[in-house]
MDAnalysis code that builds the backbone (N, CA, C; Angstrom):
import MDAnalysis as mda
import numpy as np

u = mda.Universe.empty(240, n_residues=80, atom_resindex=np.repeat(np.arange(80), 3), trajectory=True)
u.add_TopologyAttr("name", ["N", "CA", "C"] * 80)
u.add_TopologyAttr("resid", np.arange(1, 81))
u.add_TopologyAttr("resname", ["ARG", "MET", "SER", "MET", "ALA", "VAL", "VAL", "LEU", "THR", "ALA", "MET", "ASN", "ARG", "PHE", "ILE", "ASN", "GLU", "ALA", "ASP", "GLY", "SER", "GLN", "THR", "ALA", "PHE", "LEU", "ASP", "GLY", "GLY", "GLN", "PRO", "GLU", "ARG", "LEU", "CYS", "ALA", "PRO", "MET", "VAL", "ASP", "HIS", "VAL", "LEU", "SER", "ARG", "GLY", "GLY", "GLU", "VAL", "ARG", "LEU", "GLY", "ALA", "PRO", "LEU", "ALA", "ALA", "ILE", "GLU", "VAL", "GLY", "ASP", "ASP", "GLY", "GLN", "VAL", "ALA", "CYS", "LEU", "ARG", "LEU", "ALA", "ASP", "GLY", "SER", "SER", "VAL", "GLU", "ALA", "ASP"])
u.atoms.positions = np.array([
    [0.840, -1.168, 0.000],
    [0.000, 0.000, 0.000],
    [0.891, 1.239, 0.000],
    [0.664, 2.093, -0.960],
    [1.458, 3.311, -1.064],
    [0.732, 4.441, -0.361],
    [1.429, 5.163, 0.448],
    [0.812, 6.272, 1.159],
    [1.419, 7.584, 0.712],
    [0.898, 8.654, 1.216],
    [1.432, 9.979, 0.911],
    [2.841, 10.130, 1.466],
    [3.258, 9.241, 2.357],
    [4.616, 9.313, 2.888],
    [5.636, 9.224, 1.761],
    [5.336, 8.443, 0.725],
    [6.251, 8.315, -0.410],
    [6.390, 9.654, -1.125],
    [5.261, 10.311, -1.377],
    [5.277, 11.602, -2.065],
    [5.981, 12.646, -1.209],
    [5.682, 12.662, 0.080],
    [6.297, 13.643, 0.964],
    [7.800, 13.417, 1.095],
    [8.241, 12.168, 1.111],
    [9.670, 11.877, 1.164],
    [10.360, 12.403, -0.093],
    [9.740, 12.174, -1.250],
    [10.309, 12.672, -2.504],
    [10.371, 14.195, -2.504],
    [9.316, 14.833, -2.025],
    [9.310, 16.298, -1.957],
    [10.411, 16.797, -1.027],
    [10.584, 16.126, 0.099],
    [11.616, 16.525, 1.053],
    [13.002, 16.444, 0.418],
    [13.247, 15.378, -0.321],
    [14.551, 15.236, -0.980],
    [14.759, 16.323, -2.018],
    [13.706, 16.660, -2.753],
    [13.824, 17.709, -3.761],
    [14.095, 19.057, -3.100],
    [13.402, 19.343, -2.025],
    [13.571, 20.620, -1.329],
    [15.014, 20.799, -0.885],
    [15.677, 19.716, -0.543],
    [17.060, 19.793, -0.083],
    [18.072, 19.928, -1.223],
    [17.604, 19.898, -2.467],
    [18.485, 20.094, -3.619],
    [18.816, 21.573, -3.781],
    [19.752, 21.879, -4.649],
    [20.216, 23.255, -4.858],
    [19.079, 24.212, -5.221],
    [18.160, 23.772, -6.080],
    [17.057, 24.644, -6.495],
    [15.780, 24.384, -5.703],
    [15.910, 23.641, -4.640],
    [14.739, 23.281, -3.841],
    [14.034, 24.464, -3.211],
    [14.727, 25.568, -3.030],
    [14.098, 26.734, -2.418],
    [13.006, 27.315, -3.303],
    [12.955, 26.888, -4.553],
    [11.922, 27.369, -5.462],
    [10.643, 26.544, -5.357],
    [10.637, 25.551, -4.482],
    [9.476, 24.698, -4.306],
    [8.397, 25.435, -3.526],
    [7.161, 25.311, -3.969],
    [6.030, 25.919, -3.273],
    [5.173, 24.817, -2.669],
    [4.510, 25.141, -1.602],
    [3.607, 24.180, -0.975],
    [2.199, 24.404, -1.501],
    [1.430, 23.329, -1.552],
    [0.069, 23.395, -2.061],
    [-0.874, 23.868, -0.972],
    [-1.821, 24.706, -1.354],
    [-2.862, 25.060, -0.408],
    [-4.009, 24.076, -0.594],
    [-4.777, 23.876, 0.431],
    [-5.884, 22.930, 0.349],
    [-5.446, 21.531, 0.742],
    [-6.386, 20.612, 0.719],
    [-6.121, 19.236, 1.104],
    [-5.368, 18.485, 0.027],
    [-4.526, 17.538, 0.458],
    [-3.714, 16.809, -0.507],
    [-4.517, 15.992, -1.504],
    [-5.660, 15.403, -1.141],
    [-6.395, 14.650, -2.174],
    [-6.841, 15.533, -3.336],
    [-7.337, 16.735, -3.020],
    [-7.835, 17.611, -4.076],
    [-6.702, 18.278, -4.856],
    [-5.646, 18.651, -4.191],
    [-4.594, 19.443, -4.821],
    [-3.467, 18.607, -5.411],
    [-3.260, 17.399, -4.914],
    [-2.136, 16.593, -5.377],
    [-2.597, 15.282, -6.014],
    [-3.395, 14.522, -5.315],
    [-3.796, 13.201, -5.820],
    [-4.743, 13.290, -7.010],
    [-5.761, 14.131, -6.923],
    [-6.742, 14.226, -8.006],
    [-6.097, 14.617, -9.336],
    [-5.193, 15.610, -9.368],
    [-4.549, 15.920, -10.656],
    [-3.723, 14.764, -11.214],
    [-3.084, 13.987, -10.338],
    [-2.314, 12.837, -10.822],
    [-3.249, 11.791, -11.420],
    [-4.374, 11.541, -10.764],
    [-5.353, 10.582, -11.281],
    [-5.899, 11.073, -12.617],
    [-6.255, 12.351, -12.693],
    [-6.766, 12.911, -13.950],
    [-5.757, 12.746, -15.077],
    [-4.482, 12.973, -14.773],
    [-3.420, 12.848, -15.778],
    [-3.338, 11.410, -16.302],
    [-3.355, 10.454, -15.402],
    [-3.278, 9.038, -15.798],
    [-4.494, 8.651, -16.626],
    [-5.692, 9.016, -16.152],
    [-6.923, 8.652, -16.852],
    [-7.011, 9.304, -18.228],
    [-6.558, 10.544, -18.347],
    [-6.638, 11.244, -19.629],
    [-5.749, 10.609, -20.691],
    [-4.802, 9.797, -20.261],
    [-3.910, 9.131, -21.206],
    [-4.235, 7.645, -21.352],
    [-5.438, 7.276, -20.914],
    [-5.891, 5.906, -21.095],
    [-5.441, 4.940, -20.024],
    [-4.847, 5.469, -18.948],
    [-4.383, 4.606, -17.864],
    [-5.500, 4.254, -16.898],
    [-5.154, 3.491, -15.917],
    [-6.105, 3.032, -14.908],
    [-5.499, 3.264, -13.529],
    [-6.320, 3.712, -12.600],
    [-5.893, 3.900, -11.215],
    [-6.686, 2.931, -10.368],
    [-5.981, 2.113, -9.609],
    [-6.636, 1.141, -8.729],
    [-6.396, 1.521, -7.282],
    [-7.470, 1.598, -6.536],
    [-7.383, 1.862, -5.105],
    [-7.618, 0.557, -4.354],
    [-6.989, 0.414, -3.221],
    [-7.172, -0.799, -2.433],
    [-6.593, -2.027, -3.110],
    [-5.547, -1.843, -3.903],
    [-4.897, -2.950, -4.605],
    [-3.416, -2.932, -4.238],
    [-3.069, -3.495, -3.075],
    [-1.672, -3.451, -2.618],
    [-0.712, -4.128, -3.595],
    [0.438, -3.520, -3.746],
    [1.484, -4.036, -4.627],
    [2.326, -5.059, -3.875],
    [2.517, -6.226, -4.479],
    [3.339, -7.270, -3.873],
    [4.753, -7.251, -4.437],
    [4.876, -6.961, -5.738],
    [6.200, -6.988, -6.365],
    [6.185, -6.228, -7.678],
    [7.351, -5.713, -8.031],
    [7.574, -5.126, -9.353],
    [8.480, -6.100, -10.084],
    [7.964, -6.701, -11.150],
    [8.739, -7.682, -11.891],
    [9.451, -7.019, -13.063],
    [10.730, -7.321, -13.184],
    [11.581, -6.723, -14.206],
    [11.961, -7.791, -15.221],
    [11.927, -7.412, -16.497],
    [12.286, -8.341, -17.563],
    [13.787, -8.457, -17.732],
    [14.211, -9.310, -18.667],
    [15.632, -9.514, -18.946],
    [16.323, -8.238, -19.410],
    [15.536, -7.325, -19.985],
    [16.102, -6.073, -20.488],
    [16.216, -5.000, -19.406],
    [15.808, -5.331, -18.187],
    [15.894, -4.383, -17.081],
    [14.704, -3.451, -16.975],
    [13.753, -3.579, -17.888],
    [12.553, -2.748, -17.873],
    [11.471, -3.420, -17.030],
    [10.587, -2.616, -16.464],
    [9.472, -3.171, -15.691],
    [8.590, -3.974, -16.632],
    [8.329, -5.223, -16.274],
    [7.491, -6.101, -17.084],
    [6.046, -6.079, -16.599],
    [5.874, -6.137, -15.281],
    [4.525, -6.089, -14.730],
    [4.569, -5.765, -13.244],
    [3.423, -5.378, -12.749],
    [3.234, -5.165, -11.320],
    [2.432, -6.337, -10.800],
    [2.954, -7.021, -9.809],
    [2.243, -8.155, -9.213],
    [1.509, -7.625, -7.984],
    [0.189, -7.809, -7.961],
    [-0.617, -7.322, -6.851],
    [-0.745, -8.389, -5.769],
    [-1.080, -7.953, -4.578],
    [-1.157, -8.857, -3.426],
    [-2.184, -9.963, -3.625],
    [-3.219, -9.720, -4.430],
    [-4.239, -10.740, -4.655],
    [-3.817, -11.774, -5.703],
    [-2.590, -11.634, -6.239],
    [-2.070, -12.582, -7.221],
    [-2.241, -12.135, -8.661],
    [-3.061, -11.136, -8.889],
    [-3.236, -10.646, -10.255],
    [-2.039, -9.785, -10.646],
    [-1.934, -9.482, -11.925],
    [-0.811, -8.667, -12.373],
    [-1.311, -7.600, -13.353],
    [-0.542, -6.531, -13.437],
    [-0.812, -5.450, -14.372],
    [0.411, -5.378, -15.275],
    [0.220, -5.667, -16.550],
    [1.324, -5.681, -17.510],
    [1.764, -4.264, -17.832],
    [3.052, -4.079, -17.946],
    [3.608, -2.776, -18.318],
    [3.604, -2.650, -19.829],
    [3.500, -1.407, -20.314],
    [3.580, -1.193, -21.759],
    [4.586, -0.122, -22.086],
])
Protein backbone atom coordinates (compact mmCIF):
# COMPACT_ATOMS: atom_id res chain seq x y z
CA ARG A 1 0.00 0.00 0.00
CA MET A 2 1.46 3.31 -1.06
CA SER A 3 0.81 6.27 1.16
CA MET A 4 1.43 9.98 0.91
CA ALA A 5 4.62 9.31 2.89
CA VAL A 6 6.25 8.32 -0.41
CA VAL A 7 5.28 11.60 -2.06
CA LEU A 8 6.30 13.64 0.96
CA THR A 9 9.67 11.88 1.16
CA ALA A 10 10.31 12.67 -2.50
CA MET A 11 9.31 16.30 -1.96
CA ASN A 12 11.62 16.53 1.05
CA ARG A 13 14.55 15.24 -0.98
CA PHE A 14 13.82 17.71 -3.76
CA ILE A 15 13.57 20.62 -1.33
CA ASN A 16 17.06 19.79 -0.08
CA GLU A 17 18.48 20.09 -3.62
CA ALA A 18 20.22 23.25 -4.86
CA ASP A 19 17.06 24.64 -6.50
CA GLY A 20 14.74 23.28 -3.84
CA SER A 21 14.10 26.73 -2.42
CA GLN A 22 11.92 27.37 -5.46
CA THR A 23 9.48 24.70 -4.31
CA ALA A 24 6.03 25.92 -3.27
CA PHE A 25 3.61 24.18 -0.98
CA LEU A 26 0.07 23.40 -2.06
CA ASP A 27 -2.86 25.06 -0.41
CA GLY A 28 -5.88 22.93 0.35
CA GLY A 29 -6.12 19.24 1.10
CA GLN A 30 -3.71 16.81 -0.51
CA PRO A 31 -6.39 14.65 -2.17
CA GLU A 32 -7.84 17.61 -4.08
CA ARG A 33 -4.59 19.44 -4.82
CA LEU A 34 -2.14 16.59 -5.38
CA CYS A 35 -3.80 13.20 -5.82
CA ALA A 36 -6.74 14.23 -8.01
CA PRO A 37 -4.55 15.92 -10.66
CA MET A 38 -2.31 12.84 -10.82
CA VAL A 39 -5.35 10.58 -11.28
CA ASP A 40 -6.77 12.91 -13.95
CA HIS A 41 -3.42 12.85 -15.78
CA VAL A 42 -3.28 9.04 -15.80
CA LEU A 43 -6.92 8.65 -16.85
CA SER A 44 -6.64 11.24 -19.63
CA ARG A 45 -3.91 9.13 -21.21
CA GLY A 46 -5.89 5.91 -21.09
CA GLY A 47 -4.38 4.61 -17.86
CA GLU A 48 -6.10 3.03 -14.91
CA VAL A 49 -5.89 3.90 -11.22
CA ARG A 50 -6.64 1.14 -8.73
CA LEU A 51 -7.38 1.86 -5.11
CA GLY A 52 -7.17 -0.80 -2.43
CA ALA A 53 -4.90 -2.95 -4.60
CA PRO A 54 -1.67 -3.45 -2.62
CA LEU A 55 1.48 -4.04 -4.63
CA ALA A 56 3.34 -7.27 -3.87
CA ALA A 57 6.20 -6.99 -6.36
CA ILE A 58 7.57 -5.13 -9.35
CA GLU A 59 8.74 -7.68 -11.89
CA VAL A 60 11.58 -6.72 -14.21
CA GLY A 61 12.29 -8.34 -17.56
CA ASP A 62 15.63 -9.51 -18.95
CA ASP A 63 16.10 -6.07 -20.49
CA GLY A 64 15.89 -4.38 -17.08
CA GLN A 65 12.55 -2.75 -17.87
CA VAL A 66 9.47 -3.17 -15.69
CA ALA A 67 7.49 -6.10 -17.08
CA CYS A 68 4.53 -6.09 -14.73
CA LEU A 69 3.23 -5.16 -11.32
CA ARG A 70 2.24 -8.16 -9.21
CA LEU A 71 -0.62 -7.32 -6.85
CA ALA A 72 -1.16 -8.86 -3.43
CA ASP A 73 -4.24 -10.74 -4.66
CA GLY A 74 -2.07 -12.58 -7.22
CA SER A 75 -3.24 -10.65 -10.25
CA SER A 76 -0.81 -8.67 -12.37
CA VAL A 77 -0.81 -5.45 -14.37
CA GLU A 78 1.32 -5.68 -17.51
CA ALA A 79 3.61 -2.78 -18.32
CA ASP A 80 3.58 -1.19 -21.76
